[in-house]
C-alpha positions as CSV (number, residue, x, y, z in Angstrom):
1,M,32.6,15.5,18.3
2,R,35.7,16.0,16.2
3,G,38.9,15.5,18.3
4,S,37.0,14.0,21.3
5,V,35.5,10.9,19.7
6,P,37.5,8.3,17.8
7,R,37.3,8.9,14.0
8,E,35.9,5.4,13.3
9,L,33.2,6.0,15.8
10,E,32.3,9.3,14.2
11,E,31.8,7.5,11.0
12,L,29.6,4.9,12.6
13,I,27.5,7.5,14.3
14,R,27.0,9.3,11.0
15,R,25.8,6.1,9.3
16,Q,23.4,5.5,12.2
17,A,21.8,9.0,12.0
18,G,23.4,10.3,15.1
19,V,22.8,7.3,17.3
20,V,25.3,5.2,19.1
21,T,25.2,2.4,21.7
22,R,27.3,2.2,24.9
23,A,28.9,-1.0,23.6
24,Q,29.9,0.6,20.3
25,A,31.5,3.6,22.1
26,L,33.5,1.4,24.4
27,A,34.5,-1.0,21.6
28,A,35.9,2.0,19.7
29,G,38.2,3.0,22.5
30,M,36.1,5.4,24.6
31,T,36.2,5.0,28.4
32,R,33.2,4.6,30.6
33,H,34.1,8.0,32.2
34,A,34.2,9.7,28.8
35,V,30.7,8.3,27.9
36,E,29.3,9.3,31.3
37,A,30.8,12.8,31.0
38,R,29.0,13.4,27.7
39,L,25.7,12.2,29.2
40,D,26.1,14.3,32.3
41,G,27.0,17.4,30.2
42,G,24.0,17.0,28.0
43,R,26.0,16.4,24.8
44,W,24.6,12.9,24.6
45,R,21.1,11.8,25.6
46,R,19.6,8.4,26.4
47,L,16.9,7.3,24.0
48,H,16.8,3.8,25.4
49,P,18.9,1.9,27.9
50,G,22.4,1.9,26.5
51,V,21.4,3.8,23.3
52,Y,22.4,7.5,23.0
53,L,21.6,10.4,20.7
54,V,24.7,12.5,20.1
55,Y,23.1,15.8,19.0
56,T,20.8,18.4,20.6
57,G,17.3,19.1,19.5
58,P,14.4,16.8,18.7
59,P,15.5,13.4,17.4
60,A,14.9,12.9,13.7
61,R,12.6,10.1,12.5
62,E,15.6,8.1,11.2
63,S,17.4,8.5,14.5
64,L,14.4,7.0,16.3
65,M,14.4,4.1,13.9
66,W,18.1,3.4,14.5
67,A,17.6,3.7,18.2
68,A,14.8,1.1,18.2
69,V,16.9,-1.4,16.2
70,L,20.0,-0.8,18.3
71,G,18.0,-1.0,21.5
72,V,17.6,-4.8,21.3
73,K,19.9,-7.7,20.7
74,P,21.3,-8.2,17.2
75,G,18.8,-9.5,14.7
76,A,16.1,-6.8,15.0
77,V,14.8,-5.2,11.8
78,L,12.3,-2.4,11.1
79,C,8.9,-3.8,9.9
80,Y,5.3,-3.1,9.1
81,Q,4.4,0.6,8.9
82,T,7.9,1.7,9.7
83,A,9.4,-0.4,6.9
84,A,6.7,0.8,4.6
85,E,7.8,4.4,5.3
86,L,11.4,3.5,4.3
87,H,10.3,1.8,1.2
88,G,8.2,4.8,0.2
89,L,4.8,3.0,0.4
90,V,3.4,5.5,2.9
91,E,4.3,9.0,3.8
92,A,7.0,9.4,6.4
93,R,5.6,10.2,9.8
94,K,7.2,12.7,12.1
95,R,5.5,10.9,15.0
96,G,4.1,7.5,15.7
97,A,5.4,4.2,17.0
98,V,8.5,2.6,15.5
99,H,7.8,-1.1,14.6
100,I,10.6,-3.6,14.9
101,M,10.7,-7.4,14.2
102,V,12.7,-9.6,16.5
103,P,13.5,-13.3,16.1
104,R,11.2,-15.4,18.2
105,G,12.8,-16.6,21.4
106,R,14.8,-13.4,21.9
107,P,12.7,-11.3,24.2
108,A,13.3,-7.5,24.0
109,A,12.9,-5.1,26.9
110,P,10.1,-2.6,26.5
111,M,11.1,0.7,24.9
112,N,9.1,3.9,24.8
113,G,7.5,4.5,21.4
114,V,8.5,1.1,20.0
115,V,6.2,-1.8,19.1
116,V,8.0,-5.2,19.0
117,H,6.8,-8.0,16.8
118,Y,8.2,-11.5,17.2
119,S,8.6,-13.7,14.2
120,R,10.6,-16.8,13.0
121,R,10.9,-15.0,9.7
122,A,12.8,-12.0,11.0
123,Q,16.1,-12.9,9.4
124,I,14.6,-14.4,6.2
125,A,12.6,-11.3,5.6
126,R,15.5,-8.9,6.3
127,H,16.7,-6.8,3.3
128,P,20.3,-7.8,2.6
129,A,21.8,-4.3,2.2
130,L,19.6,-1.3,2.9
131,P,20.2,0.6,6.2
132,P,18.7,0.9,8.7
133,P,17.9,-2.8,8.8
134,R,14.4,-3.5,7.5
135,T,12.2,-6.2,6.0
136,R,12.2,-6.5,2.3
137,L,9.5,-4.6,0.4
138,E,7.6,-7.7,-0.6
139,D,7.6,-9.1,2.9
140,T,6.6,-5.7,4.3
141,V,3.6,-5.6,2.0
142,L,2.5,-9.2,2.9
143,D,3.0,-8.6,6.6
144,L,0.7,-5.5,6.4
145,A,-1.9,-7.2,4.3
146,E,-2.0,-10.2,6.6
147,A,-2.4,-8.0,9.7
148,E,-5.2,-5.8,8.3
149,T,-8.6,-6.2,10.0
150,T,-10.6,-5.9,6.8
151,A,-10.3,-7.6,3.4
152,T,-10.5,-4.3,1.5
153,R,-7.5,-2.9,3.3
154,A,-5.5,-6.1,2.9
155,V,-6.1,-6.0,-0.9
156,G,-5.2,-2.3,-0.8
157,W,-1.6,-3.0,0.2
158,I,-1.2,-5.4,-2.7
159,L,-2.6,-2.9,-5.2
160,T,-0.8,0.1,-3.8
161,A,2.6,-1.6,-3.8
162,C,2.2,-2.7,-7.4
163,A,0.9,0.6,-8.6
164,S,3.9,2.4,-7.0
165,R,6.1,0.4,-9.5
166,R,8.4,-0.5,-6.5
167,T,7.5,-4.1,-6.9
168,T,5.6,-6.4,-9.2
169,P,2.9,-9.0,-8.8
170,D,5.4,-11.7,-9.7
171,R,7.8,-10.6,-6.9
172,L,5.0,-10.6,-4.4
173,L,3.9,-14.0,-5.6
174,T,7.4,-15.4,-5.1
175,A,7.4,-14.0,-1.6
176,M,4.0,-15.5,-0.9
177,D,5.2,-18.9,-2.1
178,G,7.9,-18.8,0.5
179,R,5.4,-18.6,3.3
180,L,3.8,-21.9,4.5
181,R,1.0,-20.0,6.2
182,I,-0.5,-16.7,5.3
183,R,-3.9,-15.3,6.2
184,R,-6.3,-14.6,3.2
185,R,-4.0,-16.4,0.8
186,R,-6.7,-17.0,-1.8
187,M,-7.9,-13.4,-1.7
188,L,-4.3,-12.0,-2.0
189,L,-3.6,-14.3,-4.9
190,A,-6.7,-12.9,-6.6
191,A,-5.5,-9.4,-5.9
192,L,-2.2,-10.2,-7.5
193,G,-4.0,-11.4,-10.6
194,D,-6.0,-8.2,-10.7
195,A,-2.8,-6.1,-10.3
196,R,-1.2,-8.0,-13.2
197,A,-4.3,-7.0,-15.3
198,G,-3.8,-3.3,-14.5
199,V,-5.9,-2.7,-11.4
200,E,-4.1,-0.2,-9.3
201,S,-6.4,0.9,-6.5
202,I,-9.2,-0.2,-4.2
203,L,-11.6,1.9,-6.2
204,E,-10.6,0.1,-9.5
205,H,-10.8,-3.2,-7.6
206,G,-14.3,-2.3,-6.5
207,Y,-15.3,-1.4,-10.1
208,L,-14.0,-4.7,-11.4
209,Y,-15.9,-6.8,-8.8
210,R,-19.0,-4.7,-8.2
211,V,-19.6,-3.3,-11.7
212,E,-17.8,-4.9,-14.6
213,R,-17.8,-8.6,-13.9
214,P,-21.1,-9.2,-12.0
215,H,-23.0,-7.3,-14.6
216,G,-21.4,-9.0,-17.6
217,L,-19.8,-5.9,-19.1
218,P,-17.1,-6.4,-21.7
219,Q,-13.6,-6.4,-20.3
220,G,-12.0,-3.0,-20.5
221,S,-8.3,-2.3,-20.9
222,R,-6.7,-0.7,-17.8
223,Q,-4.1,2.0,-17.2
224,R,-3.7,2.8,-20.9
225,R,-1.0,5.4,-21.4
226,I,-1.8,8.5,-23.4
227,R,-0.1,11.7,-24.2
228,V,-1.9,15.0,-23.3
229,G,-0.2,18.3,-23.9
230,G,3.3,16.7,-24.0
231,T,2.8,14.8,-20.7
232,S,1.9,11.2,-20.1
233,R,-1.3,10.2,-18.3
234,Y,-3.2,7.0,-17.7
235,E,-6.8,6.2,-18.3
236,D,-8.4,4.0,-15.7
237,I,-10.5,1.8,-18.0
238,R,-11.1,2.1,-21.8
239,Y,-13.6,0.0,-23.8
240,E,-11.5,0.4,-26.9
241,E,-13.9,-0.9,-29.5
242,Y,-16.7,1.5,-28.5
243,G,-14.6,4.6,-27.7
244,V,-15.8,4.7,-24.1
245,I,-13.5,5.7,-21.2
246,V,-14.4,5.2,-17.5
247,E,-12.5,7.3,-15.0
248,L,-12.7,6.5,-11.3
249,D,-12.2,9.7,-9.2
250,G,-10.6,8.7,-5.9
251,V,-9.6,11.7,-3.7
252,A,-5.9,10.6,-3.6
253,A,-5.6,10.2,-7.4
254,H,-7.9,13.1,-8.3
255,P,-7.6,16.0,-5.8
256,D,-9.6,19.1,-6.2
257,G,-6.6,21.0,-7.7
258,E,-6.5,18.6,-10.7
259,R,-10.2,18.7,-11.6
260,W,-9.6,21.2,-14.3
261,R,-6.9,19.0,-15.8
262,D,-9.4,16.1,-15.9
263,I,-12.0,18.3,-17.6
264,G,-9.4,19.4,-20.1
265,R,-8.5,15.8,-20.8
266,D,-12.2,14.8,-21.2
267,N,-12.7,17.7,-23.6
268,G,-9.7,16.5,-25.6
269,S,-11.1,12.9,-25.7
270,A,-14.5,14.2,-26.8
271,A,-12.8,16.1,-29.7
272,N,-11.4,12.7,-30.8
273,G,-14.8,11.0,-30.7
274,L,-14.4,9.4,-27.2
275,V,-16.9,9.5,-24.4
276,T,-15.7,9.8,-20.8
277,L,-17.8,8.6,-17.8
278,R,-16.6,9.5,-14.3
279,Y,-17.6,7.8,-11.1
280,S,-16.7,8.4,-7.5
281,Y,-16.0,5.9,-4.7
282,A,-19.6,6.3,-3.5
283,D,-21.0,5.6,-7.0
284,V,-19.0,2.3,-7.3
285,I,-19.7,1.1,-3.8
286,E,-23.2,2.3,-3.1
287,R,-24.9,2.1,-6.6
288,P,-22.9,-0.3,-8.7
289,C,-26.0,-1.6,-10.5
290,E,-26.9,1.9,-11.7
291,V,-23.3,2.5,-12.8
292,A,-23.3,-0.7,-14.8
293,D,-26.6,0.2,-16.4
294,E,-25.3,3.7,-17.4
295,I,-22.2,2.1,-18.9
296,V,-24.1,-0.5,-20.9
297,R,-26.4,2.2,-22.3
298,T,-23.4,4.2,-23.4
299,L,-21.8,1.2,-25.0
300,R,-24.9,0.2,-26.8
301,A,-25.3,3.7,-28.2
302,R,-21.8,3.2,-29.7
303,G,-22.3,-0.2,-31.3
304,Y,-22.2,-2.7,-28.4
305,A,-24.6,-5.6,-29.1
306,G,-24.8,-6.9,-25.6
307,S,-27.2,-6.0,-22.8
308,G,-25.3,-6.8,-19.7
309,R,-27.1,-8.7,-16.9
310,R,-28.5,-8.1,-13.5
311,C,-26.1,-9.3,-10.8
312,G,-28.9,-10.9,-8.8
313,S,-32.4,-10.6,-7.6
314,A,-31.7,-7.4,-5.6
315,C,-30.1,-5.7,-8.7
316,A,-32.5,-2.8,-9.4
317,P,-30.8,-0.1,-11.5
318,G,-34.2,1.3,-12.5
319,G,-37.5,0.6,-14.3
320,S,-36.0,1.3,-17.7
321,S,-32.9,-0.7,-17.2
322,V,-31.2,-2.4,-20.2
323,L,-29.7,-5.1,-17.9
324,T,-31.3,-8.5,-18.4
325,G,-32.1,-11.0,-15.6
326,P,-29.3,-13.0,-14.0
327,V,-28.2,-16.2,-15.8
328,A,-29.9,-19.2,-14.2
329,G,-27.8,-21.2,-11.8
330,T,-25.1,-18.6,-11.5
331,N,-24.1,-16.4,-8.6
332,P,-23.0,-12.7,-8.6
333,V,-19.3,-12.3,-9.1
334,R,-18.0,-10.5,-6.0
335,A,-14.6,-10.1,-4.5
336,P,-14.1,-11.5,-1.0
337,G,-14.9,-8.7,1.5
338,C,-16.9,-6.7,-1.1
339,E,-20.3,-8.3,-0.3
340,P,-23.2,-5.9,0.4
341,R,-23.4,-4.9,4.0
342,A,-26.6,-6.8,4.8
343,R,-25.2,-10.0,3.5
344,R,-22.0,-9.6,5.4
345,R,-23.8,-9.1,8.7
346,A,-25.8,-12.3,8.2
347,T,-22.7,-14.6,7.6
């Protein structure tokens, strides 16, 4: 491009990841003939009407993002999964639709590979500085949580965002306060409280609402930082007074390649007089009562005077369970969306 495109336009194209609009080229001093010559010669390619890619080869993901934003009238911002990519909340995708948010009342022409969302909050939610234009991280998280079809996935966005250390429960709460209407507000507020207490994943959230609270277990400390072999690691839950650690082995947090590290950490804990219990997602979701009973037994063997309680009439951890009957007049403590499948179908 050097020598054939105005220098200021070269800089603009660089900032826009190799994408330029016809209007930008003409405003910078290029003639219509010069633009058409580059298109006819294959040096530039149309991505959307009036939006061109100025290099050969497959367009990069960032170029596609810029092209989507530039392909509509001013005011469009990247949103939902695409904004989450840019904020580092999900892995960057080489393929997949680009999501943009457009102010309501400004219809956008259809574009291949682009999903358009209309919102009155498009400009309010826009990040003030980061290119390409996108919704703020907190607004992105709330948009995704509100759009999810299941309660579990909605809560997952809250916990994932806070666990990433890219935002905090307080920042998300401030963003939520700025919305007059938001789907599942009560549930998301509860999730923010759990995140503030140290819950960082859906698995930990399930443990809290399926195992610890409904069965009357003592409250454990969460995400306690420890030093192992010169590196920092975090324990999922520790019942400090009794020297019992509970680790929740989700696939993402504990891939197969790290199993031996986990075993080494457990051995080190045992050498220091600590007991480590490990449970999978299936354990927590499918047999929470048995898990609670095992934990109470372990705690009692190490000085815990309580017995825990059954979470309801259907709580059946085993004939030799140490859990007592449910407290009269109380209901099991369960998170919204975490009810047993049979009960969920009946409501």
